[in-house]
C-alpha positions in Angstrom: 65.0 115.8 130.4 67.7 114.1 128.3 69.8 111.0 127.9 72.0 111.7 130.9 69.1 112.3 133.2 67.5 109.1 132.0 70.6 107.2 132.8 71.0 108.7 136.2 67.6 107.4 137.2 68.7 103.8 136.6 72.5 103.7 137.0 75.2 104.8 139.5 76.8 108.2 138.7 80.3 106.6 138.6 79.2 104.0 136.0 77.8 106.8 133.7 80.9 108.9 134.1 83.2 106.0 133.3 81.1 105.2 130.2 81.3 108.8 129.1 85.0 109.0 129.7 85.7 105.9 127.6 83.1 106.9 125.0 84.8 110.3 124.6 88.2 108.7 124.0 86.8 106.3 121.4 84.9 109.0 119.5 88.0 111.1 119.4 90.1 108.5 117.6 87.3 107.2 115.4 87.7 109.5 112.4 91.5 109.3 112.1 91.3 105.5 112.1 88.6 105.6 109.5 90.7 107.8 107.2 93.6 105.3 107.7 91.4 102.6 106.2 92.5 104.0 102.8 96.2 103.4 103.6 97.3 99.8 102.8 100.1 99.9 105.4 97.7 100.8 108.3 94.6 99.1 107.1 94.6 96.0 109.3 95.6 97.9 112.5 92.9 100.5 111.9 90.2 97.9 111.1 90.9 95.9 114.2 91.0 99.0 116.4 87.7 100.3 114.9 86.1 96.9 115.3 87.1 96.9 119.0 85.8 100.5 119.4 82.4 99.7 118.0 82.2 96.4 119.9 83.0 98.2 123.2 80.4 100.9 122.4 77.8 98.2 121.6 78.5 96.3 124.8 78.6 99.3 127.1 75.5 100.9 125.6 73.8 97.6 125.8 74.5 97.5 129.5 73.1 101.0 129.9 70.1 100.1 127.7 70.8 102.9 125.1 68.9 101.1 122.2 69.7 103.4 119.3 73.4 103.3 120.2 73.4 99.6 120.4 71.7 99.3 117.0 74.1 101.6 115.2 77.2 100.1 116.8 76.0 96.6 115.9 75.4 97.6 112.3 78.9 99.0 112.0 80.5 96.1 113.9 78.9 93.7 111.4 80.2 95.8 108.5 83.7 95.7 110.0 83.4 91.9 110.3 83.1 91.8 106.5 86.1 94.1 106.1 88.5 92.4 108.5 89.7 89.6 106.2 90.4 91.8 103.2 93.8 92.7 102.0 92.8 95.8 100.2 91.9 99.2 101.4 88.2 100.3 101.6 86.7 102.5 98.9 85.8 106.2 99.2 82.0 105.4 99.5 82.7 103.2 102.6 85.0 105.8 104.1 82.4 108.6 103.6 79.7 106.4 105.2 81.9 105.6 108.2 82.8 109.3 108.7 79.0 110.0 108.7 78.6 107.3 111.3 81.4 108.9 113.3 79.6 112.2 113.1 76.5 110.6 114.7 78.6 109.3 117.6 80.2 112.7 118.0 76.7 114.3 118.0 75.6 111.8 120.7 78.6 112.8 122.8 77.3 116.4 122.6 73.8 115.2 123.4 75.2 113.6 126.6 77.0 116.7 127.6 74.0 118.9 127.0 71.6 116.3 128.5 69.5 116.3 125.3 67.7 113.4 123.8 69.9 111.4 121.5 69.8 112.8 118.0 67.9 110.6 115.6 69.8 108.5 113.1 69.1 109.5 109.5 67.7 106.4 107.8 70.3 106.7 104.9 73.0 105.7 107.4 71.3 102.4 107.9 72.0 101.4 104.3 75.4 99.8 103.9 77.6 101.2 101.1 78.9 98.9 98.4 82.1 97.8 100.1 83.3 95.7 97.2 83.7 98.3 94.5 87.0 100.0 94.1 
C-alpha cells in the first residue's frame, strides 16, 4: 500500500485528484524556472513563480498531511525567501541543488502514480548551498 492508498483512506477522491493535477503542472514547470534563475532578465519572475509553487505545494501537502513533502517544500520556500530580494542571478551550486530538489518532487509524482511509498529524501538535500558565492 502506497501514498495514494493512504490518502484515499482519509480524503475524498476528488480532493486527491485535484491535488495531483495541480501538483503535476507545478512539477512540470519547476526545472525550466530553476534554470531561468541564471538569467538576469527572467530572475525575478522565475523566483516569484517558484516561491508560489513551493508555497502551494507546502499548503496542499499540509492539508493532506504528507509530512515529508511539507518539510521539503518549507525548506525550499525559506531558501527562496532569502533569494527574493536579490538583484543578481543565483550561482551554479544553488541551481544544481534546486534541480536535485525538483528531481525529488518528480520522483514523488511517480510514487503517486504507482501508489508507492514516497521516496526518502537524501539527507544531503537538506543542507542549503552557499547561495552567496558567485
